[in-house]
N, C-alpha and C positions, 0 to 999 in steps of 0.2 A: 636274105637280102639280095637284091638284084645288082648286077654290075653297075648300072646307072646310079644306084644309091651309093655304092662304095665310092665311085668316082666323085659324086657330089660331096661326100664327107671329106675326101682327100683334098678336093679343090678348096673347100671351106677352110680347112686347117692351114693350107698354104696362104690363102688370102689373109687370114687373121694373123699368121706369123709375120707377113709383110707389114700389116697395119700396126703390129705391136712395136715395131721399130720406131714409130712416131708417137709412142704413148707419152702421156704426161704423168709426172710424179709430183708429190708434195715438195714444195720448195719456196724460194724467196728471191727477191731482187733488192739490192741495196743501191739506191739512186746516187747521183753525183752529190746531192745535198745530204747524204747519209741517212735518208729515210728508208725504212724497210717495208717492202710490199710482200705480203704472204699470199700464196695461192698455189698454182700448179706450173711447173717448168717442164718443157719438152725435153725428152731424152734424145740426144743427137749424136751422130758419129763424132769422133775426136776432132776432126778438122773443122766441122761446123761448130762444135762446142767452143773452139778457140776464137771463132769469129763473131758469133751472135748468140742471143738467148731469146727463146720464144716463151712468153709468159701469158697466163690468163688467170682470172679469179675463179675460185671454186664455184661451180654452178653456172658459170658464164660461158658464152660461146665466142666472145670477142677476144682475139689474140693480139698481143703487142710484141714486136720484135725489137730488141735492144742490141746495139752493136758496141763492140769494145771501144772505149773512149767516151761513150755517152753515159755510162753508169759506172759505179765503183766496182760492182761485182754481182754475182748470183751464185746460188747453191741449191742443193737438194737436202731436205730435212734429214739429219742424221747421217749424211753422206758427204760427197765431195763439195768443195767450194772453189769458185773461179774468181780471180781478181783481175781487173783491167790494168795492164801495164804496157808502157812503150818498149818495144823490142827493136834493137838495132838491126836493121836489114842490111844496109850498106852505108858506111859513114858518108855523109851525116844524116842519112835517112832512117827515121824511126817509124814503126808501125804499131798502132795500138792493138793489143792482143789479150785475150782472156787466158791467163796462166792458171793452171791448177795449183792451189796452195796445198802443200804437203805438210809443212810444219810452220807455224806462226809464232814468233817470239822475238827475242833479241837478235837471233840469227834466223832469217827466213829461208825456207827451201821451197822452190817452185818447180813445176814440171810443165813441159810443152812437148807432147808426143813422147819421143825417146830422149829428149834433152832435159837437163836439170840445171837450175840456176840457184846461186846463193846471193843473199843480200844482208848486209849488216848496217844498221843505222842509216846513214845517208851515202853509203858506198856505191849505190847503184847495183844493177844486176851483173853478176859475173857467171858466165856459163862454165860448167864443168865439162871439160873436153879431155878426151884420151885419143887423140888422133895418131895415126901411124905415119911415120916418115920413111920414104923409100931411100934405101942405101944401096950402093953397088960396091961389092968387095970382091976383088979378083975376078971381075967379069960376071959375077952372080948378083941377082937382085935380092935384097932383103928388106924387111919391114921392121921398124923399131918403134915401139910405143913411146910417145913423148911424155905421157903422164902429166899433162898440164893441170889436170884437176887436183893432183896432190899439192902442187904449189898454191893453188887458190884456197884449198881447205886449210893448209898450214897458215896462210896469211890471216884467215878469219878466226882460227881457233888456237893461235899460238899462246894465248894466255891460259890455256888448260893443258899442261904437259901430259896428264893422264889420258886425255882424249887424242892428242896428236899422235900418240904411240899407235893408235888404232887406225890411222888414216890410210896407211899403205895396204892394209888388209881389207879396206872397205871397197865394195864393188859399186859400180855405177847403176844401181838398181834402186827402186823406190824404197823397198824394205831396208836395205843396208844403209842407205843415206839417211833415212828418217831415224834409224836407230842411233847413228852417230850424232846427228844434230840434237836428238833428245838427251844424249849423254852430255853434250856440251852445256845445255841449259841446266842440267842437274849439277854439273861442276860449278857453274856460276851462281847456283841458287836461284835461278830465274824460272818463272812460269812459262810454259809454252803450250800450244794446242796442236795436236797431230790429228789431221783430218783422215777419215776412212779412205781407203784406196779405191773406192768405186766398186764396181761389180767384178767378180773374178771371172776368169776365162772358163773355169770348170767348177761344178759343184755337184757332189754326189751325196745322196742321203739314203739311209737304210731304215727299215722298219719291220714291224710284224703286222700280220693281218689275220683276221678270223671272222667267222660269221656262219651263215647258213643259207640254204636256198632250195629250189625245186629243180629236179632233173628228170628228163624223160627221153627215152629213145624212140626212134621212128624207123619203120621199114617199109619199103615199097612192096607191092604185090608182085608175085612171080610164081609160076607153077612149081610145085615141090616145096614151097615155103609158105603154104597157107597158114601154118601154125604161128607165123609171125605177123599175120594180118590183124589189124585192130589197134586199139590204143592201150599201151602199157600204163600201168598205174604210175602216177607221179611219185618219185622218190624224194623224201625230205632228207637232205644231206648236209651235215656240218662240214666246214672246210677251214683250213688254217695253213699259214706258211710265212715266208719271208719275202720282202720285196726291196727293190732299189729304184731310185729316181735320179737320173742324170740330166743335168742342164748346163748350158753355157750362157750365163746371164749377160756376158758381153755381146753375144749374138742376138739373143732373145730372152726377155724376162718371163715370157708367157709359155713358151714351148719347152717340154721336157720329154726325155725318153724314159719310159716306164717298163720295168720288167719284174717278174714274180715267179716264185717256185712255191706251189701249194699242193695240198693233198686232199682228196675227197674220195669217199667210197659209196658208189651208187649200187642200190639193190632194186632191180626192176622186175615186175611180175605182170604176167598176162594170162588171162583165162578165156578160153573160147569154146563154144558149144556149137556143133554142127549136126543137124538131124537130116539124114538122108532117108530115102524110101525104105531101105532094109537095114541100115546101120545108124548108130549114133557115135559121133567122134567128139571126145572131150580132150582139149589140149591144156596142159599146164606148162608155162614157160617161165623159167627163172634165170635172170642174168645177174650174176654177182661180179661187179667190176670196180676194183680199186684203180684210182687214176692219179697220176702225178702230172700236174698241169704247169706249163711254162708260157703264160701270156706275155707278149712284148708289143709295145705300141707307143703312140704319141699322146701326150696330155696337153691340153690347152688350158692355162690357168687364167681366170678372170681377175682383174685387179680389185682393189678395195681394201678397207681396213676391217679387222675382225674376221668374220667368216668369209672365206674365199671359195667360190664355186669353181669347178673344173669339169671338162668333158674329156673323154678318152676314146680312142679307136685303134685297133691293132689286130694282130694275128695271134693264134695260140697253137701250141703243140701239146699233145697229151700222150703220155706213155702208160702202158698197162703192166705193172709188176707181175700180175697173174690175174686170171679170170676163170670163172666157172659158169658155163652156159648150159643149162639143163632143160631138156624137153621131155616131158612125160605125157604119153598119149594113151588114152583108154578108148577101146573100140568095143561097142556092144552090138552083137549080131546073133539073132536066134537065141536070145536070152543068155548068151555066153559073152563074158567080158574078158578081153585080152589086154594086157598092159605091157608097154614097151618104154624104154628110157634111152634117149640118144642125146647127142650134142645138139643144142638148139641152132647153132650157127658157127661157122668157122670164124676165128677171132683175128682181127687186124691188130698188129702189135702197137700201133700208135694212131692218133687222130690229128688232123689239122683243121683249123677253122678260123673264124673271126670273132671279135668281141667289140662291144661298145659300152660306155658307161657314163654316168653323171655322178658328181659327188661334191663334197665340201670339205675344206680344211679349216680347223679352228686352232690357232696357237693357244697353248695353255701354260707355256713356260718359255724361258729364253732359248731352251734347247729342244723342246718337245712340242708336238702338235697332234691333235686328234684328227682322224680321217674317217669320214662316212661315205659310202659309195653304193650305188645300185648298178649292177652289171648284167648284161645279157650276152650269152655266148652260144654259138651254133657251130658244131663240128661235122665232119663227114662220117661220123659213126664208127661202128666196129666191124662192119662187113668188108672183107678184103675185095679188091677189084681185080678180076681176072677175065679171060676170054669167056670162060664158062658161066660166070656170074655177073657179067657186065650189066645185065638188065635189072639187077637187084640193087636198089638204092638204100642207103641208111643214113641216119643223122642222129645226133644227140643235142638237145637244147637245154641250156642251164640258165636259170634266173637266180641271181644271188644278191643278198643284202650283206655288205661287208663293213667291218669296223677295224680300224688300225691305229697304230701309234707310229709316228715317224720322228727321227732325230733331225732337228732343223739345221 
């Protein structure tokens, strides 16, 4: 692969990463008259998500932007829901804003960025604050938490003593507050709905991979290494290992960091015959090369339901636990055959290279998915680079068909 091709793939991945931030997901809009429109809703940064909603129908190109105050709310299928509510900016000024609904029921919990609000019946929105007050004692500055949120929560939940006992231990986080409000509804015997928390900042998945492929070494020509000239037989090699996939859905739902540790054992053979005026030279070269591979790179996942395709590109490191490189030469001259055995080539202890792949992922269970992938890899081979051998080039190419299982 040329440098220009590598740069092209890198640029393409960066562009698609940027475009993925404006991707559409299955969702809905609830109009002011409480009619529900189903289609696709644009994924936007949190600030934009609180101001507007971009909606389009499935298969359509026309987009409609709805602003807070014009509709009741919008949401993503099986995910977050936003409701339009007036927020006090500065008394008596209110601003219509899309608040993320965390828990809906007798007692509602809303979120706007890092701020949380409670609402019960017709009480209106009450922000949960924990501001620090500056104090000066003996000439030194101190900060004291005022814990205003504790008073607000006690006011709303005073009719459930078992729940109010937990208020002081509750943190101003989505998970902690949602758990408390859910306990309140359980105490009152009321139904409530807790919406998913959106996409996490980090997601790590593990899996196993196995398959097979074709592997072949290549050597450049150089005086003294004529026995390596020619095409080695293609080795059919099984492979297997473990892999991880790390992503940050809050940053991008499409781009992930992929890494793998796998093992394969290549056995490569070359036979060459050279007839000279007075001699005949026959070379038998055998390269026995176990390899531990560690490819790392980026994957771009295409959207869609059911089978989801992806492409990958990255670098790879290969380590050799041990190797056996044999060169047997038979020379026939004057009807006399002499035989010698030597090392075919000095061994490099590791290889580096690049790889590219295409594949698909098919969910089969709530926690598992099947992965199928076709991958090509090219490394810098097993010949060490030194001043004496700088003119000798080597490489190994691998073409693999892989299957795996991942924990979703």
